[in-house]
N, CA, C, O and the ligand as a Tripos MOL2 file, in Angstrom:
@<TRIPOS>MOLECULE
protein
  321   319    81     0     0
PROTEIN
NO_CHARGES

@<TRIPOS>ATOM
      1 N          84.5560   99.8350  132.2730 N.3       1 MET1
      2 CA         83.5990  100.8930  131.9520 C.3       1 MET1
      3 C          83.5610  101.1550  130.4470 C.2       1 MET1
      4 O          84.5880  101.1750  129.7680 O.2       1 MET1
      5 N          82.3950  101.3460  129.9760 N.am      2 LYS2
      6 CA         82.2560  101.6630  128.5640 C.3       2 LYS2
      7 C          82.8170  103.0490  128.2870 C.2       2 LYS2
      8 O          82.7600  103.9380  129.1360 O.2       2 LYS2
      9 N          83.3470  103.2170  127.1110 N.am      3 THR3
     10 CA         83.8880  104.5340  126.8040 C.3       3 THR3
     11 C          83.0680  105.2530  125.7520 C.2       3 THR3
     12 O          83.2130  106.4570  125.5440 O.2       3 THR3
     13 N          82.2290  104.5150  125.1100 N.am      4 ASN4
     14 CA         81.4740  105.1460  124.0390 C.3       4 ASN4
     15 C          79.9880  105.2260  124.3770 C.2       4 ASN4
     16 O          79.2930  104.2120  124.4360 O.2       4 ASN4
     17 N          79.5280  106.4250  124.5930 N.am      5 TYR5
     18 CA         78.1200  106.6210  124.9070 C.3       5 TYR5
     19 C          77.3820  107.3170  123.7690 C.2       5 TYR5
     20 O          76.2890  107.8580  123.9320 O.2       5 TYR5
     21 N          78.0210  107.2770  122.6290 N.am      6 ASP6
     22 CA         77.3830  107.9310  121.4910 C.3       6 ASP6
     23 C          76.0650  107.2680  121.1420 C.2       6 ASP6
     24 O          75.9720  106.0440  121.0390 O.2       6 ASP6
     25 N          75.1030  108.0510  120.9720 N.am      7 ARG7
     26 CA         73.8110  107.5470  120.5260 C.3       7 ARG7
     27 C          73.4250  108.3370  119.2920 C.2       7 ARG7
     28 O          73.6570  109.5430  119.2060 O.2       7 ARG7
     29 N          72.8480  107.6540  118.3650 N.am      8 SER8
     30 CA         72.3120  108.4420  117.2730 C.3       8 SER8
     31 C          70.8830  108.8070  117.6430 C.2       8 SER8
     32 O          70.0780  107.9590  118.0300 O.2       8 SER8
     33 N          70.6090  110.0400  117.5180 N.am      9 ILE9
     34 CA         69.2570  110.5070  117.7750 C.3       9 ILE9
     35 C          68.5980  110.7360  116.4310 C.2       9 ILE9
     36 O          69.0940  111.4890  115.5930 O.2       9 ILE9
     37 N          67.4930  110.0830  116.2470 N.am     10 GLU10
     38 CA         66.7990  110.2880  115.0010 C.3      10 GLU10
     39 C          66.0990  111.6290  115.0370 C.2      10 GLU10
     40 O          65.2700  111.8930  115.9080 O.2      10 GLU10
     41 N          66.4390  112.4630  114.0850 N.am     11 LEU11
     42 CA         65.8100  113.7730  114.0330 C.3      11 LEU11
     43 C          64.5370  113.6900  113.2150 C.2      11 LEU11
     44 O          64.5010  113.1030  112.1330 O.2      11 LEU11
     45 N          63.5040  114.2900  113.7590 N.am     12 LEU12
     46 CA         62.2180  114.2200  113.1030 C.3      12 LEU12
     47 C          61.9240  115.5010  112.3330 C.2      12 LEU12
     48 O          62.3420  116.5940  112.7150 O.2      12 LEU12
     49 N          61.2070  115.3330  111.2620 N.am     13 CYS13
     50 CA         60.7820  116.4700  110.4570 C.3      13 CYS13
     51 C          59.9210  117.4070  111.3070 C.2      13 CYS13
     52 O          58.9860  116.9580  111.9690 O.2      13 CYS13
     53 N          60.2330  118.7070  111.2930 N.am     14 PRO14
     54 CA         59.4590  119.6520  112.0980 C.3      14 PRO14
     55 C          57.9920  119.7220  111.6990 C.2      14 PRO14
     56 O          57.1470  120.0970  112.5120 O.2      14 PRO14
     57 N          57.6820  119.3670  110.4670 N.am     15 THR15
     58 CA         56.3120  119.4840  109.9870 C.3      15 THR15
     59 C          55.5130  118.1910  110.1480 C.2      15 THR15
     60 O          54.4080  118.2000  110.6910 O.2      15 THR15
     61 N          56.0780  117.0840  109.6750 N.am     16 CYS16
     62 CA         55.2780  115.8580  109.6470 C.3      16 CYS16
     63 C          55.8370  114.7730  110.5590 C.2      16 CYS16
     64 O          55.2930  113.6700  110.6160 O.2      16 CYS16
     65 N          56.9270  115.0780  111.2770 N.am     17 ALA17
     66 CA         57.5080  114.1480  112.2510 C.3      17 ALA17
     67 C          57.9720  112.8240  111.6490 C.2      17 ALA17
     68 O          58.0610  111.8180  112.3530 O.2      17 ALA17
     69 N          58.2630  112.8220  110.3700 N.am     18 SER18
     70 CA         58.8480  111.6240  109.7790 C.3      18 SER18
     71 C          60.3600  111.6710  109.9640 C.2      18 SER18
     72 O          60.9120  112.6930  110.3700 O.2      18 SER18
     73 N          61.0140  110.5720  109.6670 N.am     19 THR19
     74 CA         62.4730  110.5380  109.8240 C.3      19 THR19
     75 C          63.1760  110.5660  108.4740 C.2      19 THR19
     76 O          64.3490  110.2080  108.3660 O.2      19 THR19
     77 N          62.4590  110.9900  107.4580 N.am     20 PHE20
     78 CA         63.0270  110.9410  106.1050 C.3      20 PHE20
     79 C          63.7540  112.2200  105.7280 C.2      20 PHE20
     80 O          63.6570  112.6840  104.5910 O.2      20 PHE20
     81 N          64.4650  112.7770  106.6590 N.am     21 LEU21
     82 CA         65.2110  113.9920  106.3580 C.3      21 LEU21
     83 C          66.5410  113.6390  105.7180 C.2      21 LEU21
     84 O          67.2600  112.7670  106.2050 O.2      21 LEU21
     85 N          66.8620  114.3060  104.6450 N.am     22 SER22
     86 CA         68.1680  114.0750  104.0490 C.3      22 SER22
     87 C          68.8170  115.4130  103.7330 C.2      22 SER22
     88 O          68.1620  116.4060  103.4160 O.2      22 SER22
     89 N          70.1220  115.3840  103.8350 N.am     23 CYS23
     90 CA         70.8810  116.6080  103.6220 C.3      23 CYS23
     91 C          70.9670  116.9140  102.1350 C.2      23 CYS23
     92 O          71.1870  116.0250  101.3120 O.2      23 CYS23
     93 N          70.7900  118.1810  101.8100 N.am     24 GLN24
     94 CA         70.8340  118.6020  100.4140 C.3      24 GLN24
     95 C          72.2660  118.8260   99.9310 C.2      24 GLN24
     96 O          72.5610  118.7040   98.7420 O.2      24 GLN24
     97 N          73.1260  119.1460  100.8500 N.am     25 ASP25
     98 CA         74.4990  119.4620  100.4780 C.3      25 ASP25
     99 C          75.3820  118.2370  100.5700 C.2      25 ASP25
    100 O          75.1220  117.3080  101.3350 O.2      25 ASP25
    101 N          76.4210  118.2630   99.7780 N.am     26 GLU26
    102 CA         77.3650  117.1580   99.7950 C.3      26 GLU26
    103 C          78.0990  117.1150  101.1280 C.2      26 GLU26
    104 O          78.3120  116.0520  101.7120 O.2      26 GLU26
    105 N          78.4760  118.2960  101.5880 N.am     27 LEU27
    106 CA         79.1430  118.3920  102.8760 C.3      27 LEU27
    107 C          78.1490  118.9240  103.9050 C.2      27 LEU27
    108 O          77.6240  120.0310  103.7890 O.2      27 LEU27
    109 N          77.9150  118.0910  104.9120 N.am     28 GLU28
    110 CA         76.9680  118.4980  105.9260 C.3      28 GLU28
    111 C          77.5980  119.5040  106.8780 C.2      28 GLU28
    112 O          78.6360  119.2290  107.4790 O.2      28 GLU28
    113 N          76.9970  120.6230  107.0100 N.am     29 ASN29
    114 CA         77.4680  121.5760  108.0200 C.3      29 ASN29
    115 C          76.2730  122.3180  108.6070 C.2      29 ASN29
    116 O          75.1260  122.0080  108.2850 O.2      29 ASN29
    117 N          76.5380  123.2810  109.4520 N.am     30 GLU30
    118 CA         75.4540  123.9480  110.1670 C.3      30 GLU30
    119 C          74.5490  124.7560  109.2520 C.2      30 GLU30
    120 O          73.4180  125.0790  109.6130 O.2      30 GLU30
    121 N          75.0460  125.0780  108.0740 N.am     31 ASP31
    122 CA         74.2330  125.8540  107.1490 C.3      31 ASP31
    123 C          73.5200  124.9870  106.1230 C.2      31 ASP31
    124 O          72.8390  125.4900  105.2300 O.2      31 ASP31
    125 N          73.6880  123.6770  106.2650 N.am     32 SER32
    126 CA         73.0780  122.7750  105.3030 C.3      32 SER32
    127 C          71.5640  122.8300  105.3780 C.2      32 SER32
    128 O          70.9740  123.0680  106.4320 O.2      32 SER32
    129 N          70.9630  122.6040  104.2330 N.am     33 MET33
    130 CA         69.5110  122.4950  104.1960 C.3      33 MET33
    131 C          69.1400  121.0210  104.1170 C.2      33 MET33
    132 O          69.8220  120.2300  103.4660 O.2      33 MET33
    133 N          68.0810  120.6750  104.7720 N.am     34 TYR34
    134 CA         67.6200  119.2920  104.7580 C.3      34 TYR34
    135 C          66.2390  119.2340  104.1260 C.2      34 TYR34
    136 O          65.4090  120.1230  104.3170 O.2      34 TYR34
    137 N          66.0180  118.1890  103.3820 N.am     35 ARG35
    138 CA         64.7270  118.0290  102.7350 C.3      35 ARG35
    139 C          64.0370  116.7990  103.2900 C.2      35 ARG35
    140 O          64.6530  115.7480  103.4690 O.2      35 ARG35
    141 N          62.7720  116.9430  103.5550 N.am     36 CYS36
    142 CA         61.9770  115.8170  104.0120 C.3      36 CYS36
    143 C          61.3180  115.1740  102.8100 C.2      36 CYS36
    144 O          60.5870  115.8270  102.0650 O.2      36 CYS36
    145 N          61.5780  113.8960  102.6260 N.am     37 SER37
    146 CA         61.0230  113.2320  101.4480 C.3      37 SER37
    147 C          59.5840  112.8150  101.6750 C.2      37 SER37
    148 O          58.9290  112.3020  100.7680 O.2      37 SER37
    149 N          59.0960  113.0310  102.8730 N.am     38 SER38
    150 CA         57.7100  112.6830  103.1520 C.3      38 SER38
    151 C          56.7640  113.8480  102.8460 C.2      38 SER38
    152 O          55.7550  113.6680  102.1630 O.2      38 SER38
    153 N          57.0900  115.0360  103.3500 N.am     39 CYS39
    154 CA         56.2130  116.1920  103.1070 C.3      39 CYS39
    155 C          56.8320  117.1940  102.1570 C.2      39 CYS39
    156 O          56.2270  118.2210  101.8480 O.2      39 CYS39
    157 N          58.0480  116.8990  101.6870 N.am     40 ASP40
    158 CA         58.7380  117.7430  100.7200 C.3      40 ASP40
    159 C          59.1220  119.1090  101.2700 C.2      40 ASP40
    160 O          59.3670  120.0420  100.5060 O.2      40 ASP40
    161 N          59.1740  119.2270  102.5680 N.am     41 GLY41
    162 CA         59.5780  120.4970  103.1550 C.3      41 GLY41
    163 C          61.0840  120.6090  103.2300 C.2      41 GLY41
    164 O          61.7890  119.6020  103.2890 O.2      41 GLY41
    165 N          61.5770  121.8400  103.2270 N.am     42 GLU42
    166 CA         63.0150  122.0710  103.3860 C.3      42 GLU42
    167 C          63.2510  122.8180  104.6750 C.2      42 GLU42
    168 O          62.5580  123.7880  104.9840 O.2      42 GLU42
    169 N          64.2270  122.3650  105.4210 N.am     43 PHE43
    170 CA         64.4870  122.9550  106.7210 C.3      43 PHE43
    171 C          65.9670  123.1490  106.9280 C.2      43 PHE43
    172 O          66.7900  122.3740  106.4410 O.2      43 PHE43
    173 N          66.2880  124.1880  107.6530 N.am     44 SER44
    174 CA         67.6890  124.3850  108.0320 C.3      44 SER44
    175 C          67.9960  123.5090  109.2320 C.2      44 SER44
    176 O          67.1000  123.0590  109.9450 O.2      44 SER44
    177 N          69.2600  123.2840  109.4310 N.am     45 TYR45
    178 CA         69.6890  122.4740  110.5710 C.3      45 TYR45
    179 C          69.1700  123.0650  111.8770 C.2      45 TYR45
    180 O          68.7330  122.3430  112.7720 O.2      45 TYR45
    181 N          69.2260  124.3980  111.9680 N.am     46 GLU46
    182 CA         68.7700  125.0770  113.1840 C.3      46 GLU46
    183 C          67.2960  124.7980  113.4570 C.2      46 GLU46
    184 O          66.9040  124.5610  114.6000 O.2      46 GLU46
    185 N          66.4970  124.8260  112.4220 N.am     47 THR47
    186 CA         65.0660  124.5860  112.5650 C.3      47 THR47
    187 C          64.8040  123.1790  113.0730 C.2      47 THR47
    188 O          63.9880  122.9630  113.9690 O.2      47 THR47
    189 N          65.5140  122.2280  112.4780 N.am     48 ILE48
    190 CA         65.3320  120.8330  112.8730 C.3      48 ILE48
    191 C          65.8030  120.6240  114.3110 C.2      48 ILE48
    192 O          65.1560  119.9450  115.1080 O.2      48 ILE48
    193 N          66.9420  121.2270  114.6110 N.am     49 LYS49
    194 CA         67.4770  121.0870  115.9560 C.3      49 LYS49
    195 C          66.5090  121.6770  116.9740 C.2      49 LYS49
    196 O          66.2530  121.0750  118.0170 O.2      49 LYS49
    197 N          65.9780  122.8480  116.6720 N.am     50 ALA50
    198 CA         65.0620  123.5090  117.6040 C.3      50 ALA50
    199 C          63.8100  122.6700  117.8350 C.2      50 ALA50
    200 O          63.3170  122.5820  118.9600 O.2      50 ALA50
    201 N          63.3020  122.0610  116.7850 N.am     51 SER51
    202 CA         62.0690  121.3010  116.9490 C.3      51 SER51
    203 C          62.3170  119.9370  117.5890 C.2      51 SER51
    204 O          61.3770  119.2690  118.0190 O.2      51 SER51
    205 N          63.5710  119.5290  117.6510 N.am     52 ASN52
    206 CA         63.9070  118.2390  118.2830 C.3      52 ASN52
    207 C          64.5680  118.4130  119.6440 C.2      52 ASN52
    208 O          65.0420  117.4520  120.2500 O.2      52 ASN52
    209 N          64.5900  119.6560  120.1120 N.am     53 GLU53
    210 CA         65.3390  119.9780  121.3160 C.3      53 GLU53
    211 C          64.9290  119.1220  122.5250 C.2      53 GLU53
    212 O          65.7800  118.6260  123.2630 O.2      53 GLU53
    213 N          63.6350  118.9620  122.7090 N.am     54 ASP54
    214 CA         63.1430  118.1950  123.8560 C.3      54 ASP54
    215 C          63.6140  116.7480  123.7970 C.2      54 ASP54
    216 O          63.9990  116.1640  124.8100 O.2      54 ASP54
    217 N          63.5790  116.1890  122.6150 N.am     55 ARG55
    218 CA         63.9860  114.7930  122.4570 C.3      55 ARG55
    219 C          65.4930  114.6590  122.6820 C.2      55 ARG55
    220 O          65.9550  113.6950  123.2940 O.2      55 ARG55
    221 N          66.2510  115.6360  122.1810 N.am     56 ILE56
    222 CA         67.6990  115.6020  122.3790 C.3      56 ILE56
    223 C          68.0200  115.7160  123.8610 C.2      56 ILE56
    224 O          68.8740  114.9910  124.3720 O.2      56 ILE56
    225 N          67.3380  116.6240  124.5530 N.am     57 ALA57
    226 CA         67.5800  116.8150  125.9880 C.3      57 ALA57
    227 C          67.2470  115.5490  126.7680 C.2      57 ALA57
    228 O          67.9720  115.1790  127.6910 O.2      57 ALA57
    229 N          66.1640  114.8890  126.4050 N.am     58 ALA58
    230 CA         65.7660  113.6520  127.0740 C.3      58 ALA58
    231 C          66.8290  112.5810  126.8810 C.2      58 ALA58
    232 O          67.1430  111.8270  127.8020 O.2      58 ALA58
    233 N          67.3740  112.5220  125.6800 N.am     59 LYS59
    234 CA         68.4070  111.5340  125.3590 C.3      59 LYS59
    235 C          69.6720  111.8060  126.1720 C.2      59 LYS59
    236 O          70.3080  110.8840  126.6820 O.2      59 LYS59
    237 N          70.0190  113.0650  126.2810 N.am     60 VAL60
    238 CA         71.2120  113.4360  127.0410 C.3      60 VAL60
    239 C          71.0440  112.9990  128.5010 C.2      60 VAL60
    240 O          71.9800  112.4720  129.1030 O.2      60 VAL60
    241 N          69.8660  113.2170  129.0610 N.am     61 GLU61
    242 CA         69.6030  112.8030  130.4370 C.3      61 GLU61
    243 C          69.7430  111.2870  130.5820 C.2      61 GLU61
    244 O          70.3040  110.7900  131.5580 O.2      61 GLU61
    245 N          69.2230  110.5740  129.5960 N.am     62 GLU62
    246 CA         69.2850  109.1110  129.5910 C.3      62 GLU62
    247 C          70.7380  108.6450  129.6100 C.2      62 GLU62
    248 O          71.1020  107.7470  130.3690 O.2      62 GLU62
    249 N          71.5620  109.2650  128.7680 N.am     63 ILE63
    250 CA         72.9660  108.8850  128.6910 C.3      63 ILE63
    251 C          73.6730  109.2260  129.9970 C.2      63 ILE63
    252 O          74.4790  108.4450  130.5020 O.2      63 ILE63
    253 N          73.3580  110.4120  130.5420 N.am     64 LYS64
    254 CA         73.9650  110.8260  131.8010 C.3      64 LYS64
    255 C          73.6920  109.8210  132.9110 C.2      64 LYS64
    256 O          74.6060  109.4570  133.6510 O.2      64 LYS64
    257 N          72.4700  109.3760  133.0350 N.am     65 SER65
    258 CA         72.1470  108.4510  134.1220 C.3      65 SER65
    259 C          72.7970  107.1000  133.8910 C.2      65 SER65
    260 O          73.1260  106.3900  134.8410 O.2      65 SER65
    261 N          72.9810  106.7440  132.6180 N.am     66 GLU66
    262 CA         73.6550  105.4930  132.3030 C.3      66 GLU66
    263 C          75.1380  105.5690  132.6760 C.2      66 GLU66
    264 O          75.6940  104.6270  133.2410 O.2      66 GLU66
    265 N          75.7620  106.6910  132.3560 N.am     67 VAL67
    266 CA         77.1660  106.8960  132.7010 C.3      67 VAL67
    267 C          77.3280  106.8450  134.2160 C.2      67 VAL67
    268 O          78.2560  106.2210  134.7320 O.2      67 VAL67
    269 N          76.4160  107.5080  134.9220 N.am     68 PHE68
    270 CA         76.4740  107.5670  136.3710 C.3      68 PHE68
    271 C          76.3260  106.1750  136.9850 C.2      68 PHE68
    272 O          77.0250  105.8360  137.9400 O.2      68 PHE68
    273 N          75.4260  105.3800  136.4410 N.am     69 ALA69
    274 CA         75.2320  104.0150  136.9310 C.3      69 ALA69
    275 C          76.4970  103.1890  136.7380 C.2      69 ALA69
    276 O          76.8650  102.3970  137.6050 O.2      69 ALA69
    277 N          77.1570  103.3730  135.6070 N.am     70 ASP70
    278 CA         78.3940  102.6520  135.3140 C.3      70 ASP70
    279 C          79.5070  103.0640  136.2680 C.2      70 ASP70
    280 O          80.2810  102.2280  136.7350 O.2      70 ASP70
    281 N          79.5770  104.3450  136.5490 N.am     71 ILE71
    282 CA         80.6160  104.8410  137.4680 C.3      71 ILE71
    283 C          80.4030  104.2260  138.8560 C.2      71 ILE71
    284 O          81.3510  103.8030  139.5170 O.2      71 ILE71
    285 N          79.1460  104.1880  139.2750 N.am     72 LYS72
    286 CA         78.8440  103.6030  140.5850 C.3      72 LYS72
    287 C          79.2560  102.1340  140.6360 C.2      72 LYS72
    288 O          79.8120  101.6630  141.6280 O.2      72 LYS72
    289 N          78.9750  101.4310  139.5610 N.am     73 LYS73
    290 CA         79.3460  100.0150  139.4720 C.3      73 LYS73
    291 C          80.8570   99.8490  139.5970 C.2      73 LYS73
    292 O          81.3450   98.9930  140.3350 O.2      73 LYS73
    293 N          81.5970  100.6980  138.8500 N.am     74 ASP74
    294 CA         83.0500  100.6420  138.8950 C.3      74 ASP74
    295 C          83.5960  100.9400  140.2760 C.2      74 ASP74
    296 O          84.5670  100.3200  140.7070 O.2      74 ASP74
    297 N          82.9910  101.8690  140.9630 N.am     75 PHE75
    298 CA         83.4150  102.1980  142.3140 C.3      75 PHE75
    299 C          83.2330  101.0020  143.2410 C.2      75 PHE75
    300 O          84.1060  100.6800  144.0470 O.2      75 PHE75
    301 N          82.1000  100.3620  143.1120 N.am     76 LYS76
    302 CA         81.8290   99.1890  143.9560 C.3      76 LYS76
    303 C          82.8840   98.1150  143.7350 C.2      76 LYS76
    304 O          83.3530   97.4890  144.6860 O.2      76 LYS76
    305 N          83.2520   97.9070  142.4800 N.am     77 LYS77
    306 CA         84.2720   96.9050  142.1450 C.3      77 LYS77
    307 C          85.5940   97.2760  142.7950 C.2      77 LYS77
    308 O          86.2980   96.4220  143.3340 O.2      77 LYS77
    309 N          85.9220   98.5710  142.7350 N.am     78 MET78
    310 CA         87.1920   99.0380  143.2600 C.3      78 MET78
    311 C          87.3390   98.7720  144.7650 C.2      78 MET78
    312 O          88.4340   98.5100  145.2640 O.2      78 MET78
    313 N          86.2280   98.8450  145.4550 N.am     79 PHE79
    314 CA         86.3050   98.7190  146.9090 C.3      79 PHE79
    315 C          85.9610   97.3280  147.4210 C.2      79 PHE79
    316 O          85.7080   97.1370  148.6110 O.2      79 PHE79
    317 N          85.9550   96.3880  146.5350 N.am     80 LYS80
    318 CA         85.6530   95.0320  146.9670 C.3      80 LYS80
    319 C          86.9000   94.3690  147.5470 C.2      80 LYS80
    320 O          86.8450   93.2140  147.9690 O.2      80 LYS80
    321 ZN         58.1510  116.1730  106.6590 Zn       81 ZN81
@<TRIPOS>BOND
     1     1     2 1
     2     2     3 1
     3     3     4 2
     4     3     5 am
     5     5     6 1
     6     6     7 1
     7     7     8 2
     8     7     9 am
     9     9    10 1
    10    10    11 1
    11    11    12 2
    12    11    13 am
    13    13    14 1
    14    14    15 1
    15    15    16 2
    16    15    17 am
    17    17    18 1
    18    18    19 1
    19    19    20 2
    20    19    21 am
    21    21    22 1
    22    22    23 1
    23    23    24 2
    24    23    25 am
    25    25    26 1
    26    26    27 1
    27    27    28 2
    28    27    29 am
    29    29    30 1
    30    30    31 1
    31    31    32 2
    32    31    33 am
    33    33    34 1
    34    34    35 1
    35    35    36 2
    36    35    37 am
    37    37    38 1
    38    38    39 1
    39    39    40 2
    40    39    41 am
    41    41    42 1
    42    42    43 1
    43    43    44 2
    44    43    45 am
    45    45    46 1
    46    46    47 1
    47    47    48 2
    48    47    49 am
    49    49    50 1
    50    50    51 1
    51    51    52 2
    52    51    53 am
    53    53    54 1
    54    54    55 1
    55    55    56 2
    56    55    57 am
    57    57    58 1
    58    58    59 1
    59    59    60 2
    60    59    61 am
    61    61    62 1
    62    62    63 1
    63    63    64 2
    64    63    65 am
    65    65    66 1
    66    66    67 1
    67    67    68 2
    68    67    69 am
    69    69    70 1
    70    70    71 1
    71    71    72 2
    72    71    73 am
    73    73    74 1
    74    74    75 1
    75    75    76 2
    76    75    77 am
    77    77    78 1
    78    78    79 1
    79    79    80 2
    80    79    81 am
    81    81    82 1
    82    82    83 1
    83    83    84 2
    84    83    85 am
    85    85    86 1
    86    86    87 1
    87    87    88 2
    88    87    89 am
    89    89    90 1
    90    90    91 1
    91    91    92 2
    92    91    93 am
    93    93    94 1
    94    94    95 1
    95    95    96 2
    96    95    97 am
    97    97    98 1
    98    98    99 1
    99    99   100 2
   100    99   101 am
   101   101   102 1
   102   102   103 1
   103   103   104 2
   104   103   105 am
   105   105   106 1
   106   106   107 1
   107   107   108 2
   108   107   109 am
   109   109   110 1
   110   110   111 1
   111   111   112 2
   112   111   113 am
   113   113   114 1
   114   114   115 1
   115   115   116 2
   116   115   117 am
   117   117   118 1
   118   118   119 1
   119   119   120 2
   120   119   121 am
   121   121   122 1
   122   122   123 1
   123   123   124 2
   124   123   125 am
   125   125   126 1
   126   126   127 1
   127   127   128 2
   128   127   129 am
   129   129   130 1
   130   130   131 1
   131   131   132 2
   132   131   133 am
   133   133   134 1
   134   134   135 1
   135   135   136 2
   136   135   137 am
   137   137   138 1
   138   138   139 1
   139   139   140 2
   140   139   141 am
   141   141   142 1
   142   142   143 1
   143   143   144 2
   144   143   145 am
   145   145   146 1
   146   146   147 1
   147   147   148 2
   148   147   149 am
   149   149   150 1
   150   150   151 1
   151   151   152 2
   152   151   153 am
   153   153   154 1
   154   154   155 1
   155   155   156 2
   156   155   157 am
   157   157   158 1
   158   158   159 1
   159   159   160 2
   160   159   161 am
   161   161   162 1
   162   162   163 1
   163   163   164 2
   164   163   165 am
   165   165   166 1
   166   166   167 1
   167   167   168 2
   168   167   169 am
   169   169   170 1
   170   170   171 1
   171   171   172 2
   172   171   173 am
   173   173   174 1
   174   174   175 1
   175   175   176 2
   176   175   177 am
   177   177   178 1
   178   178   179 1
   179   179   180 2
   180   179   181 am
   181   181   182 1
   182   182   183 1
   183   183   184 2
   184   183   185 am
   185   185   186 1
   186   186   187 1
   187   187   188 2
   188   187   189 am
   189   189   190 1
   190   190   191 1
   191   191   192 2
   192   191   193 am
   193   193   194 1
   194   194   195 1
   195   195   196 2
   196   195   197 am
   197   197   198 1
   198   198   199 1
   199   199   200 2
   200   199   201 am
   201   201   202 1
   202   202   203 1
   203   203   204 2
   204   203   205 am
   205   205   206 1
   206   206   207 1
   207   207   208 2
   208   207   209 am
   209   209   210 1
   210   210   211 1
   211   211   212 2
   212   211   213 am
   213   213   214 1
   214   214   215 1
   215   215   216 2
   216   215   217 am
   217   217   218 1
   218   218   219 1
   219   219   220 2
   220   219   221 am
   221   221   222 1
   222   222   223 1
   223   223   224 2
   224   223   225 am
   225   225   226 1
   226   226   227 1
   227   227   228 2
   228   227   229 am
   229   229   230 1
   230   230   231 1
   231   231   232 2
   232   231   233 am
   233   233   234 1
   234   234   235 1
   235   235   236 2
   236   235   237 am
   237   237   238 1
   238   238   239 1
   239   239   240 2
   240   239   241 am
   241   241   242 1
   242   242   243 1
   243   243   244 2
   244   243   245 am
   245   245   246 1
   246   246   247 1
   247   247   248 2
   248   247   249 am
   249   249   250 1
   250   250   251 1
   251   251   252 2
   252   251   253 am
   253   253   254 1
   254   254   255 1
   255   255   256 2
   256   255   257 am
   257   257   258 1
   258   258   259 1
   259   259   260 2
   260   259   261 am
   261   261   262 1
   262   262   263 1
   263   263   264 2
   264   263   265 am
   265   265   266 1
   266   266   267 1
   267   267   268 2
   268   267   269 am
   269   269   270 1
   270   270   271 1
   271   271   272 2
   272   271   273 am
   273   273   274 1
   274   274   275 1
   275   275   276 2
   276   275   277 am
   277   277   278 1
   278   278   279 1
   279   279   280 2
   280   279   281 am
   281   281   282 1
   282   282   283 1
   283   283   284 2
   284   283   285 am
   285   285   286 1
   286   286   287 1
   287   287   288 2
   288   287   289 am
   289   289   290 1
   290   290   291 1
   291   291   292 2
   292   291   293 am
   293   293   294 1
   294   294   295 1
   295   295   296 2
   296   295   297 am
   297   297   298 1
   298   298   299 1
   299   299   300 2
   300   299   301 am
   301   301   302 1
   302   302   303 1
   303   303   304 2
   304   303   305 am
   305   305   306 1
   306   306   307 1
   307   307   308 2
   308   307   309 am
   309   309   310 1
   310   310   311 1
   311   311   312 2
   312   311   313 am
   313   313   314 1
   314   314   315 1
   315   315   316 2
   316   315   317 am
   317   317   318 1
   318   318   319 1
   319   319   320 2
@<TRIPOS>SUBSTRUCTURE
     1 MET1         2 RESIDUE 1 A MET
     2 LYS2         6 RESIDUE 1 A LYS
     3 THR3        10 RESIDUE 1 A THR
     4 ASN4        14 RESIDUE 1 A ASN
     5 TYR5        18 RESIDUE 1 A TYR
     6 ASP6        22 RESIDUE 1 A ASP
     7 ARG7        26 RESIDUE 1 A ARG
     8 SER8        30 RESIDUE 1 A SER
     9 ILE9        34 RESIDUE 1 A ILE
    10 GLU10       38 RESIDUE 1 A GLU
    11 LEU11       42 RESIDUE 1 A LEU
    12 LEU12       46 RESIDUE 1 A LEU
    13 CYS13       50 RESIDUE 1 A CYS
    14 PRO14       54 RESIDUE 1 A PRO
    15 THR15       58 RESIDUE 1 A THR
    16 CYS16       62 RESIDUE 1 A CYS
    17 ALA17       66 RESIDUE 1 A ALA
    18 SER18       70 RESIDUE 1 A SER
    19 THR19       74 RESIDUE 1 A THR
    20 PHE20       78 RESIDUE 1 A PHE
    21 LEU21       82 RESIDUE 1 A LEU
    22 SER22       86 RESIDUE 1 A SER
    23 CYS23       90 RESIDUE 1 A CYS
    24 GLN24       94 RESIDUE 1 A GLN
    25 ASP25       98 RESIDUE 1 A ASP
    26 GLU26      102 RESIDUE 1 A GLU
    27 LEU27      106 RESIDUE 1 A LEU
    28 GLU28      110 RESIDUE 1 A GLU
    29 ASN29      114 RESIDUE 1 A ASN
    30 GLU30      118 RESIDUE 1 A GLU
    31 ASP31      122 RESIDUE 1 A ASP
    32 SER32      126 RESIDUE 1 A SER
    33 MET33      130 RESIDUE 1 A MET
    34 TYR34      134 RESIDUE 1 A TYR
    35 ARG35      138 RESIDUE 1 A ARG
    36 CYS36      142 RESIDUE 1 A CYS
    37 SER37      146 RESIDUE 1 A SER
    38 SER38      150 RESIDUE 1 A SER
    39 CYS39      154 RESIDUE 1 A CYS
    40 ASP40      158 RESIDUE 1 A ASP
    41 GLY41      162 RESIDUE 1 A GLY
    42 GLU42      166 RESIDUE 1 A GLU
    43 PHE43      170 RESIDUE 1 A PHE
    44 SER44      174 RESIDUE 1 A SER
    45 TYR45      178 RESIDUE 1 A TYR
    46 GLU46      182 RESIDUE 1 A GLU
    47 THR47      186 RESIDUE 1 A THR
    48 ILE48      190 RESIDUE 1 A ILE
    49 LYS49      194 RESIDUE 1 A LYS
    50 ALA50      198 RESIDUE 1 A ALA
    51 SER51      202 RESIDUE 1 A SER
    52 ASN52      206 RESIDUE 1 A ASN
    53 GLU53      210 RESIDUE 1 A GLU
    54 ASP54      214 RESIDUE 1 A ASP
    55 ARG55      218 RESIDUE 1 A ARG
    56 ILE56      222 RESIDUE 1 A ILE
    57 ALA57      226 RESIDUE 1 A ALA
    58 ALA58      230 RESIDUE 1 A ALA
    59 LYS59      234 RESIDUE 1 A LYS
    60 VAL60      238 RESIDUE 1 A VAL
    61 GLU61      242 RESIDUE 1 A GLU
    62 GLU62      246 RESIDUE 1 A GLU
    63 ILE63      250 RESIDUE 1 A ILE
    64 LYS64      254 RESIDUE 1 A LYS
    65 SER65      258 RESIDUE 1 A SER
    66 GLU66      262 RESIDUE 1 A GLU
    67 VAL67      266 RESIDUE 1 A VAL
    68 PHE68      270 RESIDUE 1 A PHE
    69 ALA69      274 RESIDUE 1 A ALA
    70 ASP70      278 RESIDUE 1 A ASP
    71 ILE71      282 RESIDUE 1 A ILE
    72 LYS72      286 RESIDUE 1 A LYS
    73 LYS73      290 RESIDUE 1 A LYS
    74 ASP74      294 RESIDUE 1 A ASP
    75 PHE75      298 RESIDUE 1 A PHE
    76 LYS76      302 RESIDUE 1 A LYS
    77 LYS77      306 RESIDUE 1 A LYS
    78 MET78      310 RESIDUE 1 A MET
    79 PHE79      314 RESIDUE 1 A PHE
    80 LYS80      318 RESIDUE 1 A LYS
    81 ZN81       321 GROUP 0 **** ****
């Protein structure tokens, strides 16, 4: 069974939906500001997270079903 289900989710700019967001601070944290190099907008992490919530939730579901499929496979192997 795989142990790493980490996926990088590309966060999109809340305004122009580009992926050119970069962190303004040297140390990325929850209070960091991000700048979009496409539309020049500045957004807080919370803003970006909120506008990407649906995509993040969809990704989580995708990973969950993948994990579940793997578990089922492992179970089948165990009982062979
Ligand atoms: Zn933008």
